[in-house]
C-alpha positions as CSV (number, residue, x, y, z in Angstrom):
1,X,11.2,175.0,-54.1
2,X,10.5,171.4,-54.0
3,X,9.4,169.9,-50.7
4,X,11.7,167.3,-49.0
5,X,10.7,163.5,-49.3
6,X,8.9,162.1,-46.3
7,X,11.0,159.7,-44.2
8,X,8.1,157.2,-44.0
9,X,8.3,156.2,-47.7
10,X,11.5,154.1,-47.6
11,X,10.2,152.4,-44.5
12,X,7.0,151.5,-46.2
13,X,8.8,150.0,-49.1
14,X,10.9,147.8,-46.8
15,X,7.8,146.6,-45.0
16,X,6.2,145.7,-48.4
17,X,9.3,143.7,-49.4
18,X,9.4,141.8,-46.2
19,X,5.8,141.0,-46.4
20,X,6.2,139.8,-50.1
21,X,9.2,137.6,-49.1
22,X,7.2,136.2,-46.2
23,X,4.2,135.5,-48.4
24,X,6.5,133.7,-51.0
25,X,8.0,131.6,-48.2
26,X,4.6,130.7,-46.8
27,X,3.4,129.7,-50.3
28,X,6.5,127.6,-50.9
29,X,6.0,125.9,-47.5
30,X,2.4,125.1,-48.3
31,X,3.2,123.8,-51.8
32,X,5.9,121.6,-50.3
33,X,3.6,120.2,-47.7
34,X,0.9,119.4,-50.3
35,X,3.5,117.7,-52.5
36,X,4.7,115.5,-49.6
37,X,1.2,114.3,-48.8
38,X,0.5,113.6,-52.5
39,X,3.6,111.5,-52.9
40,X,2.9,109.7,-49.6
41,X,-0.6,108.8,-50.6
42,X,0.4,107.4,-54.0
43,X,3.3,105.2,-52.8
44,X,2.5,101.4,-52.2
45,X,2.2,100.2,-48.7
46,X,5.3,98.8,-47.2
47,X,5.9,95.0,-47.6
48,X,5.3,92.9,-44.5
49,X,8.2,91.2,-42.9
50,X,6.8,87.8,-43.8
51,X,4.1,86.6,-46.1
52,X,0.9,85.1,-44.9
53,X,0.2,83.4,-48.2
54,X,-0.3,79.6,-47.9
55,X,2.3,79.2,-50.7
56,X,5.1,80.2,-48.3
57,X,4.2,79.0,-44.8
58,X,6.5,79.7,-42.0
59,X,8.9,76.9,-41.1
60,X,7.3,76.5,-37.7
61,X,3.8,76.0,-39.1
62,X,4.7,73.5,-41.8
63,X,7.2,71.3,-40.0
64,X,5.8,68.0,-39.0
65,X,6.4,67.4,-35.3
66,X,8.8,64.6,-34.7
67,X,7.6,61.7,-32.6
68,X,9.3,61.2,-29.3
69,X,11.4,58.0,-29.2
70,X,9.4,55.1,-27.7
71,X,10.6,53.8,-24.4
72,X,9.2,50.4,-25.1
73,X,11.7,47.7,-26.1
74,X,10.9,46.0,-29.5
75,X,9.2,42.7,-29.2
76,X,11.5,39.7,-29.1
77,X,11.6,37.6,-32.1
78,X,11.1,33.9,-31.7
79,X,14.2,31.9,-32.3
80,X,14.3,30.2,-35.7
81,X,13.7,26.5,-35.7
82,X,15.8,24.5,-38.1
83,X,17.6,21.2,-38.8
84,X,19.5,21.5,-35.5
85,X,16.1,21.2,-33.7
86,X,15.0,18.2,-35.7
87,X,13.4,19.7,-38.8
88,X,13.8,17.1,-41.5
89,X,14.7,18.1,-45.1
90,X,12.9,16.4,-47.9
91,X,14.3,13.0,-48.9
92,X,16.0,12.0,-45.7
93,X,16.2,8.2,-45.0
94,X,17.1,6.2,-41.9
95,X,20.7,6.0,-43.2
96,X,21.5,9.7,-43.3
97,X,24.1,10.3,-40.7
98,X,24.3,14.1,-41.1
99,X,20.8,14.9,-40.0
100,X,20.2,15.5,-36.3
101,X,16.6,14.2,-36.5
102,X,18.1,10.8,-37.4
103,X,21.4,10.7,-35.5
104,X,19.9,11.8,-32.2
105,X,17.4,8.9,-32.2
106,X,17.9,6.3,-29.5
107,X,20.8,4.1,-30.9
108,X,18.8,0.9,-30.4
109,X,15.8,2.3,-32.2
110,X,17.9,3.6,-35.1
111,X,19.7,0.2,-35.4
112,X,16.4,-1.6,-35.6
113,X,15.1,0.8,-38.3
114,X,18.2,0.3,-40.4
115,X,18.0,-3.5,-40.2
116,X,14.4,-3.4,-41.3
117,X,15.2,-0.8,-44.0
118,X,18.0,-3.0,-45.3
119,X,15.6,-6.0,-45.7
120,X,12.8,-3.9,-47.1
121,X,15.1,-2.6,-49.8
122,X,15.1,-6.1,-51.3
123,X,11.4,-5.5,-51.9
124,X,12.2,-2.1,-53.5
125,X,11.0,-0.2,-50.5
126,X,12.9,2.7,-48.9
127,X,12.4,4.1,-45.4
128,X,12.1,7.8,-45.4
129,X,12.1,9.8,-42.1
130,X,9.3,12.4,-41.9
131,X,10.2,13.2,-38.3
132,X,12.6,11.7,-35.7
133,X,14.3,13.3,-32.8
134,X,13.0,16.9,-32.0
135,X,14.3,19.6,-29.6
136,X,11.9,20.7,-26.8
137,X,11.6,24.1,-28.5
138,X,10.5,22.4,-31.8
139,X,8.0,20.2,-30.0
140,X,6.5,23.1,-28.1
141,X,6.1,25.0,-31.4
142,X,4.3,22.0,-32.9
143,X,2.1,21.6,-29.9
144,X,1.1,25.3,-29.9
145,X,0.4,25.1,-33.6
146,X,-1.9,22.1,-33.0
147,X,-3.7,24.0,-30.3
148,X,-4.3,26.8,-32.7
149,X,-5.5,24.5,-35.4
150,X,-7.7,22.2,-33.3
151,X,-9.0,24.8,-30.8
152,X,-7.9,23.5,-27.5
153,X,-5.0,21.6,-25.7
154,X,-7.3,18.6,-25.2
155,X,-8.0,18.3,-28.9
156,X,-4.4,18.9,-29.9
157,X,-3.3,16.2,-27.5
158,X,-4.8,13.6,-29.8
159,X,-2.1,14.4,-32.3
160,X,0.8,16.2,-30.6
161,X,2.4,15.6,-27.2
162,X,3.9,18.4,-25.1
163,X,7.6,18.9,-25.0
164,X,7.7,17.4,-21.5
165,X,6.2,14.1,-22.5
166,X,7.0,13.7,-26.2
167,X,8.7,10.5,-27.2
168,X,10.2,12.4,-30.1
169,X,12.0,14.7,-27.7
170,X,13.4,11.6,-25.9
171,X,14.6,10.2,-29.3
172,X,12.4,7.2,-28.8
173,X,10.0,7.6,-31.8
174,X,10.2,8.0,-35.6
175,X,7.6,8.9,-38.1
176,X,8.3,6.8,-41.2
177,X,7.2,7.5,-44.8
178,X,6.0,6.7,-47.4
179,X,2.8,4.5,-47.3
180,X,4.6,1.5,-48.8
181,X,7.2,1.6,-46.0
182,X,4.5,1.9,-43.3
183,X,2.6,-1.0,-44.9
184,X,5.7,-3.1,-44.9
185,X,6.4,-2.3,-41.3
186,X,2.8,-3.1,-40.4
187,X,3.4,-6.6,-41.7
188,X,7.1,-7.2,-40.7
189,X,8.0,-4.6,-38.1
190,X,7.5,-6.8,-35.1
191,X,10.4,-9.2,-36.0
192,X,12.7,-6.1,-35.6
193,X,10.9,-4.9,-32.4
194,X,9.3,-2.0,-34.4
195,X,5.7,-1.3,-33.5
196,X,3.0,1.1,-34.5
197,X,1.8,2.6,-31.2
198,X,-1.2,4.8,-32.1
199,X,-4.2,3.7,-34.2
200,X,-4.5,7.2,-35.7
201,X,-0.8,7.5,-36.6
202,X,0.3,4.7,-39.0
203,X,3.6,6.4,-39.4
204,X,4.6,6.6,-35.7
205,X,7.0,3.7,-34.7
206,X,8.7,2.9,-31.5
207,X,11.0,0.1,-30.3
208,X,9.4,-2.8,-28.3
209,X,12.2,-5.4,-28.0
210,X,9.9,-8.0,-26.6
211,X,7.7,-7.8,-29.8
212,X,10.2,-10.0,-31.5
213,X,8.8,-12.9,-29.5
214,X,5.4,-11.7,-28.3
215,X,4.3,-9.4,-31.1
216,X,3.5,-5.7,-30.8
217,X,1.2,-4.6,-28.0
218,X,-2.3,-3.4,-28.5
219,X,-2.4,0.2,-29.9
220,X,-3.7,3.2,-28.2
221,X,-6.5,5.0,-30.1
222,X,-4.4,8.2,-30.1
223,X,-1.7,9.9,-28.0
224,X,-4.3,11.3,-25.6
225,X,-4.9,7.7,-24.4
226,X,-1.3,7.0,-23.8
227,X,-0.6,7.1,-20.0
228,X,3.0,7.9,-20.6
229,X,2.0,11.3,-21.9
230,X,0.0,12.3,-18.8
231,X,2.9,12.7,-16.5
């Protein structure tokens, strides 16, 4: 008679199966873990959110800071000086009625110049006006230019008067050109009451009505010696 099977055999088989399954699961888990690490180690590092390369600087680092608006007012420009101030275009004569430098002269002086010019024309001579009446602004500009050129107001005064004393601003003087006209006036100007006033300015003429009978007065060496210009 055969002996009955031991009840412990089936239990042993079940334990073995459980252990085998557990071993397989453990091996699978280990393999999966190794595979994850391997794939993680071979992947490239994540891209940064912005590049630090100088080829693509950030807007804040490359933008040029704007200058704050200046609170200083721009410098004022000097007013332009033109014909209305007595600037004389080329070729103007004592007969030009459209030029302020001529028409703003003292009427008696202008009349004497035109009488003399009419008589001089018979000798083929024409009286050009290099300068006549001037505005105070124009005279001041000329005086400051002379100061810059000659180095001081005292030196400039030998050639240019201030706006406060200038006979040109008063309309009482005219600078005549060319040399043939000034030469003619030097010889004949007194009979019209036209006199050269300064020895260093053969072009500067003023009206001296008594010169018609007494001749022109003695000249000043230059404007700096004229007492009228010292007031």
